[in-house]
N, C-alpha and C positions, 0 to 999 in steps of 0.2 A: 589661258594665262594663269599661272600660279602666283599666289600671294604667300606671304610668310608670316607666321605668328612667332614672335621672338620673345623669349624670356630674358629679362634684364635684372641683374642682382647688384645692388649698390653701384649703379652706373656702369656696370660692365656686362657686355653681351655674354649670355650663358648658352642659349640654345635657340635655334630657329627650325621650325617645322613647316613644310609646305602644307597649305590648306586651300581648299577650293572655295570660290565665292558661293554664296548661298542665294537660291531663288527666294523671292519674297512673295507672300500671299497677301493680297489685298482683300479686305472684308468690309462690308457696309451693312447698314440697316435695311432689312427687307421692306419693300414698299407694300403696304397692307391693302391697297386698292384692289377690288375684286376683278378688275379687267386688266391687271398687269400681265404682260407677256414676257418681257426680257429686258436686259440691261446691255448697254454698249460701253465697252472700255476703250478709252482713247489714251494713247501714250505719246508723249513728246520725248524723243530720245536724244536730247541735247542738254548738256549740263546747264542748269539755271534757267530752263525754259518753263513755260506755262502751258498746261494741257487744257484746251477747250475743244468743244466739238467742231469749231471752225479752224483751229490751228494745230491740230495734232492728228496722228495716224490712228484710224480705227483698227484696233488689234484683236478684238474679240467680242463675242456675244455670250452672255450668261443667261440661261433660262431662269424664269421666276421659280425659286425653290419652294418647297412645301412650307407651310406655316411653322414657325419656330426654328427654321434653319436660316442662317445668314448666307447671302450670296457671297461668292468669293471668286477670285481670279489670280492665277499664279503668274507673276512677272518673272521673266527669264533672268538667270544669273548673268553677271558681268555686263549689266546695263545700268544706266542712270538717266534721269530726266524727271518727268512729272507725269502724273496719271490723273484722269478724271473719268466720271461715269455719268451716263444718261439713262433714263428709264423710258421704255416704250410700252404702250398699251396694245390691246388686241386690235384696235382700229388703226394703228400706225402713228398715233400721236406720240411725239417724243418730248421729254422734259428738257429743260436747260441743263447745262453741265454742272456737276457738283463742283465743290471747291477743287482747285488743282493742288495735288499733293506731291511735293518733290520726293524722290526716292533715289537710293543708290544700292545696288546689290553687290557692289564691290566690298571686299573686306577692308576696313579702315586700318591703315598702318601709320605708325609714327613717321613724321616727315623730318628729314634732315639727318645729320650724322649723330652717332651715339655720343653720350657725354664723355668729356675728356677724363682719362684716368687720373685719380687724385690719391693723395696719401702715400706717395712713393718714398721708400726708405732704402738706404744702403746700410747693411749691417756688416760688421767685421767678421 
């Protein structure tokens, strides 16, 4: 699905260019516990939903990165909803879900019609 980035000059439409929606990268603070194994990413793909490990789809696993590197997960383009993360240690213990973070990887566009043209003049 293409979206458009439009330039507006003094209330008049000048140019529109098709642009693709962007994928978003989710980053979080690395858990420093010595027995950390991985993180589970949960996504709720409905507008205005809340992602929890009980109410969202488990969409990916991120291994514990090396010290000094932030864990990250790429959310697909053209989706919206909410995302949360849990941590799992080497023995299978899983943390509660992080806060649920709403997201939209759609390009935001102005809603509604353009401004009405103004300053019309008839000259002889």
